[in-house]
C-alpha positions in Angstrom: 0.0 0.0 0.0 1.2 3.4 -0.9 1.8 5.8 2.0 0.4 9.2 1.3 1.3 12.5 3.0 -0.4 15.8 3.4 0.9 18.9 5.1 -0.4 17.6 8.5 -1.1 13.9 8.0 0.5 10.6 7.1 -1.8 8.0 5.6 -0.3 4.6 6.1 -1.3 0.9 6.3 -2.7 -0.3 9.6 -0.5 -2.7 11.6 -1.3 -5.0 14.5 0.2 -2.4 16.8 -2.8 -0.1 16.0 -5.3 -2.6 17.4 -5.9 -0.5 20.5 -6.8 2.5 18.5 -9.1 0.5 16.1 -10.9 -0.9 19.2 -11.3 2.5 20.7 -12.5 4.1 17.5 -15.0 1.4 16.5 -16.4 0.8 20.0 -17.8 4.3 20.1 -21.4 4.8 19.3 -20.7 8.4 18.1 -18.4 6.9 15.4 -20.5 3.9 14.6 -24.0 5.5 14.5 -23.8 6.3 10.8 -22.0 3.1 9.7 -24.3 0.4 8.3 -28.0 0.1 8.9 -27.6 -1.0 12.5 -24.6 0.3 14.6 -22.4 -2.5 15.8 -19.9 -1.6 18.5 -16.5 -3.4 18.5 -16.2 -5.5 21.6 -12.6 -6.6 22.0 -9.0 -6.6 20.6 -9.5 -9.8 18.6 -12.1 -8.0 16.5 -9.8 -5.1 15.9 -7.0 -7.4 14.8 -9.3 -9.3 12.5 -10.5 -6.0 11.0 -6.9 -4.9 10.4 -6.2 -8.2 8.7 -9.3 -7.8 6.5 -8.2 -4.3 5.6 -4.8 -5.5 4.4 -6.6 -7.7 1.9 -8.3 -4.6 0.3 -4.9 -3.2 -0.8 -4.6 -3.6 -4.6 -2.1 -0.8 -5.2 -5.0 1.7 -5.8 -7.6 0.8 -3.2 -6.8 0.4 0.4 -7.7 1.3 4.0 -5.3 3.8 5.5 -4.6 4.7 9.1 -4.6 8.5 9.3 -1.8 9.8 11.6 -1.2 13.4 12.8 2.4 14.2 11.9 2.8 16.6 14.8 1.9 14.3 17.7 2.1 11.0 15.8 -1.3 10.1 17.2 -3.8 8.2 15.0 -6.8 10.3 14.1 -8.9 8.0 12.0 -9.4 5.7 9.0 -9.6 6.6 5.3 -11.1 4.0 2.9 -11.0 3.6 -0.9 -12.6 0.3 -1.8 -15.2 -1.5 -4.0 -18.7 -0.6 -2.8 -21.2 -3.5 -2.7 -24.5 -3.3 -4.6 -27.7 -3.6 -2.7 -29.2 -7.1 -2.8 -29.3 -10.3 -0.9 -25.6 -10.9 -1.3 -22.8 -8.3 -1.1 -21.7 -8.4 -4.7 -19.5 -5.6 -6.1 -21.4 -2.8 -7.8 -18.5 -1.9 -10.1 -18.1 1.5 -8.3 -15.3 2.6 -6.0 -16.2 4.3 -2.7 -14.2 6.7 -0.6 -15.1 7.0 3.1 -13.7 8.0 6.4 -14.2 7.3 10.1 -12.5 9.6 12.6 -12.0 9.6 16.3 -14.1 12.2 18.2 -10.8 13.7 19.6 -9.9 14.6 16.0 -13.3 16.1 14.9 -13.4 19.7 13.8 -9.7 19.9 12.7 -10.2 19.4 9.0 -8.4 16.0 9.0 -11.2 14.2 7.2 -11.2 16.7 4.3 -7.4 16.8 4.1 -7.0 13.0 4.1 -10.0 12.4 1.8 -8.6 14.9 -0.7 -5.3 13.1 -0.8 -6.9 9.7 -1.3 -9.2 11.1 -4.0 -6.2 12.6 -5.9 -4.4 9.2 -5.4 -7.5 7.4 -6.9 -7.5 9.7 -10.0 -3.7 9.5 -10.4 -4.1 5.7 -10.5 -6.6 6.1 -13.4 -10.0 5.7 -11.7 -12.6 7.4 -13.8 -15.0 8.1 -10.9 -15.2 7.7 -7.1 -18.4 7.7 -5.1 -19.2 8.4 -1.5 -22.4 7.5 0.3 -23.6 8.9 3.6 -26.4 8.4 6.0 -29.0 11.1 5.3 -28.5 12.4 8.8 -24.7 12.7 8.6 -24.3 16.3 7.7 -20.6 16.4 8.7 -19.7 13.7 6.1 -21.8 15.4 3.5 -19.8 18.6 4.1 -16.5 16.7 3.7 -17.8 15.3 0.3 -18.5 18.9 -0.8 -15.2 20.2 0.4 -13.2 17.7 -1.6 -15.1 18.5 -4.8 -17.7 15.7 -4.9 -21.1 16.5 -6.3 -24.3 15.5 -4.6 -26.3 13.2 -6.8 -29.4 12.8 -4.6 -30.6 9.8 -2.6 -30.0 6.2 -3.7 -30.7 2.7 -2.6 -28.1 1.2 -4.9 -25.6 0.3 -2.2 -25.6 -1.4 1.2 -29.4 -2.2 1.2 -30.3 1.2 2.6 -31.1 4.7 1.4 -28.0 6.9 1.3 -27.1 10.3 0.0 -24.8 9.8 -3.0 -21.9 12.0 -3.9 -19.6 11.5 -6.9 -16.4 12.9 -8.4 -15.1 12.3 -11.9 -11.5 12.2 -12.8 -10.6 15.6 -14.2 -8.0 14.2 -16.6 
């Protein structure tokens, strides 16, 4: 997986040493409340390690799941995702679209980290030749919708094409 840098952040692969942060992040209702149709709080370190292992399998040179680290304090701030988005239906089959997403620790909210990291990953996606990237948000998640707008994504309305739920759809096309 390619490590990416912004003026304030390093986006790098997760390692097993990050399991404590992953557990802390995904065991919080305020983080999980907009992920999936029913929030599922992470319960223990073994779940965190299993998730880190699953994330490593997403890496294909373009897509991946990055740990977002603050350069100044070297603290982890969140997760940035670029991955295949599943189509709605009885089985989670690929839709053919690529999704960008983010999950940040509440201690990092309000600092612009999500926008900064997402802009870097979106540029990486387009540099790798992707024609379009989509983002979906829970209709109540106004903070994520603002991030989508800040990184240049266009709101395309509501959709039920992904994740078996109604989401707000944003898309960005490769400017090249």
